[in-house]
N, C-alpha and C positions, 0 to 999 in steps of 0.2 A: 363411623370412626375410621374405616379404611380410607375413605375419601379425604378426611382431614390429614391422615398420615401421609398421603401422596402429595397434598398441596401445602403441607406445613413447611417447616424450616429444614427439612431433610433434602437438601439439594442434590445429594448423590443419586436420588431416585429419578432425576430428570432424564436419565438415560433409558428409561422404560418407555417403549412405544407399544400401545395396546389399542386394538380395534375391536369394538363390540359388534357382532354380526347378528343381532336379534336371536331368533330361535335356533340358528345354526351353530352358535358357539362364540368363543372368544379367541382371537389370534393375537399373540404377543411375540415381540422380538426385542431382545435387549442388546444394546451396543453402547459404547462409550465414545463421546466426541472428545478428541484430543486436540489440544491447542498447541500450535507450533510456537516456540518461544520467540521466533523472529517474524511472526505474522505482522505485516504492516497495518492491517485493519484493526486487530484487537489487542495490540501491544504498543508500547511507546519505545520500542527498541530502536536505537540509532544504528542504521546500516552503514557499512564501510565498503568502499570500493577503491582499488588501486588502479590508476590509469596512467597512460603516457601523457606528459604535458601537452603533446601535440594533438591529442584526441580532440576532435571538434565537439561542440555542444550538440550538434545534430547526431553524431555517432553515439554520444552518451544517451540521448533520448531513444535512439534505436535499440540500444542495449536494454534499456528499461522496458521497452515494449516487447522485445523478443526474449528476454531472460526470465528469471524466476518470478518477476513481479507482474508480467503480462499486462502492462498498462495500455490504455487505448489512445489517449491524447494528453500526455503529460505537459505541465507547465512548471517552470523552475524559477525560484527566487532564492536570494541569500538574505541575510539579515539587513543588508544595506541597499540592495538593488534588485531589480527584476531582470532576469536573464532572458526568459522567453515566456510569453503568455499566449495561449491559443485563442482565448476569447476574453473580451470582445474584440471585434475586428480591428479597431483602432490600436489596441495594445499589441495585437499580433503584428500589425504593420510596423509599429515602432520598435519591436524587439526582434523581428525576423532577421535583421542583419547579424545578430549574434550567433545564428545557427552555424555559420561557416567559420567562425573564429575558434582558434584553439583554446582549450580550457585555461591554460596558463595566462592568457590575456584577460580572462573574465574573472577568475577566482585565484586565490592562493591555496597552496597545498594544505590540506587539513581543514579547509573551510566547510562549514555545514550548509548543505543545500536543503531547501524545503520543496518537495515535489508534490504537486496536487494533480489529481486525475479524477475523472468521473467514476472510476472503479472504487475509489476510497470514500465516496459520498461526503461525509462530514469530517473526515480526518485527513491527514497528510503523511507523507513518508519523509523521514529525516535521513539524509544521506551525507556522509562525510567522505569527500574525495581527496585521496592523497596521490601525489605524483611519484611514479617509479623512477 
């Protein structure tokens, strides 16, 4: 009955970590995993960023890699065009010229960008960029 209690619909018990050590005893440690409301992997939160209109696309990508998101090799699209794609090589070659362009030449203030990265696996980051 206790096994059913642990595996039933009582999801709050999922914070229990237990290790059975045979004849030596049982070790258990309880902690709760907390979810950040702005986590790009497990939420659909739209992130916002205020940047200078003269900020280049390359500078934005560097901020995404070095900032709170810690991305590895981001690619950026809008609802209507591809700004930069790292792979395949043909798309990178076609979009590499956008890296040195200021954002105000590529997008309008308040436009939503879709950022994909190997860090996210099957999801993407939604980012709204506004100009200061």
